[in-house]
C-alpha positions as CSV (number, residue, x, y, z in Angstrom):
1,M,-15.9,-11.9,5.0
2,S,-13.6,-9.8,7.2
3,G,-12.3,-7.5,4.5
4,I,-8.7,-8.7,4.9
5,A,-7.1,-8.7,1.5
6,G,-5.9,-12.0,0.2
7,F,-2.3,-12.9,-0.6
8,S,-0.8,-11.1,-3.5
9,D,1.0,-12.7,-6.4
10,A,4.3,-11.4,-4.9
11,D,3.4,-13.1,-1.6
12,L,2.7,-16.4,-3.4
13,H,6.0,-16.2,-5.3
14,L,7.8,-15.6,-2.0
15,V,6.1,-18.6,-0.4
16,Q,7.0,-20.8,-3.4
17,A,10.7,-19.6,-3.3
18,A,10.9,-20.3,0.5
19,L,9.4,-23.8,0.1
20,R,11.7,-24.7,-2.8
21,E,14.7,-23.7,-0.7
22,R,13.5,-25.7,2.3
23,F,12.2,-28.8,0.6
24,G,14.2,-28.8,-2.7
25,R,11.1,-29.0,-4.9
26,Q,7.9,-27.4,-5.8
27,V,5.2,-27.7,-3.1
28,Q,1.5,-27.4,-3.8
29,V,0.1,-24.5,-1.8
30,E,-3.7,-24.1,-1.4
31,E,-5.4,-20.8,-0.7
32,V,-7.9,-21.4,2.2
33,E,-9.6,-19.5,5.0
34,T,-9.1,-19.7,8.7
35,E,-11.2,-18.4,11.6
36,I,-9.1,-16.5,14.1
37,R,-9.6,-14.5,17.2
38,L,-7.6,-11.4,16.2
39,H,-7.3,-10.1,19.7
40,P,-7.5,-12.2,22.9
41,A,-10.6,-10.3,24.1
42,D,-12.5,-10.8,20.9
43,R,-15.6,-13.0,21.3
44,E,-16.1,-13.4,17.6
45,L,-13.8,-15.2,15.2
46,T,-12.6,-13.4,12.0
47,V,-12.3,-15.2,8.7
48,C,-8.8,-14.6,7.4
49,P,-7.2,-15.6,4.1
50,A,-4.6,-18.4,4.6
51,L,-2.2,-20.6,2.8
52,Y,-2.0,-24.3,3.5
53,W,0.4,-27.0,2.4
54,K,1.5,-30.5,3.6
55,E,5.0,-31.7,3.2
56,D,6.7,-34.7,4.8
57,D,3.5,-35.6,6.8
58,C,3.5,-32.1,8.4
59,N,0.7,-29.6,7.8
60,F,1.5,-25.9,7.6
61,V,-0.9,-22.9,7.8
62,V,0.0,-19.2,7.3
63,S,-2.9,-16.8,8.0
64,K,-3.0,-13.2,6.9
65,T,-4.6,-11.2,9.8
66,G,-4.3,-7.8,8.3
67,D,-2.1,-5.7,6.0
68,N,1.4,-7.0,6.5
69,Q,0.3,-9.1,9.5
70,F,0.8,-12.9,9.5
71,R,0.4,-15.8,11.9
72,S,1.6,-19.4,11.3
73,M,1.6,-22.9,12.7
74,F,2.6,-26.4,11.7
75,F,1.3,-29.7,13.0
76,W,1.6,-33.4,12.5
77,S,-1.7,-34.1,14.4
78,I,-4.1,-32.1,16.6
79,K,-2.1,-33.1,19.7
80,D,1.3,-32.4,18.0
81,R,1.1,-28.8,16.8
82,F,3.5,-25.9,17.1
83,A,3.5,-22.1,16.7
84,T,6.6,-20.0,16.4
85,G,6.1,-18.4,19.8
86,K,5.6,-15.0,18.2
87,E,2.0,-13.9,18.0
88,E,2.2,-12.1,14.8
89,Y,4.7,-11.1,12.1
90,D,4.8,-7.9,10.1
91,N,6.8,-9.5,7.3
92,L,5.7,-12.6,5.4
93,G,9.3,-13.6,4.7
94,D,10.2,-13.6,8.4
95,C,7.1,-15.6,9.2
96,L,8.0,-18.2,6.6
97,V,11.7,-18.5,7.5
98,T,11.0,-18.9,11.2
99,T,8.2,-21.4,10.7
100,L,10.2,-23.5,8.3
101,K,13.2,-23.5,10.5
102,M,11.3,-24.4,13.6
103,Q,9.5,-27.2,11.8
104,E,12.8,-28.6,10.5
105,E,14.2,-28.6,14.1
106,A,11.0,-30.2,15.4
107,A,11.1,-32.9,12.7
108,H,14.7,-33.7,13.7
109,R,13.7,-34.0,17.4
110,R,10.7,-36.2,16.4
111,A,13.0,-38.5,14.3
112,A,15.5,-38.8,17.2
113,E,12.7,-39.7,19.6
114,T,11.3,-42.3,17.2
115,A,14.8,-43.8,16.8
116,G,15.1,-44.0,20.6
117,G,17.8,-41.4,21.0
């Protein structure tokens, strides 16, 4: 294990509040681990605590890479995945809000493309 502390109860409450606001209901969140290259030059992967949930056929992962350091992504499939464009956040709330907003915009674009418009 990398020694990175897991998500606190306050972090988990913040996540649930953000998800209730975005989706209008309670969302099941799983505590998982991810393997991440913390720095581009790293040869080894570091095991990091993470949160995973799936909503509206989209998968979300928020990884904790250090004290007050977070990375996120969302994806519908391995070929259809997105990051926020920011390598790392120093605030979990900012990470969540940006990720959820970007996913909502991407979902609208996907729906428009599927509808042919």
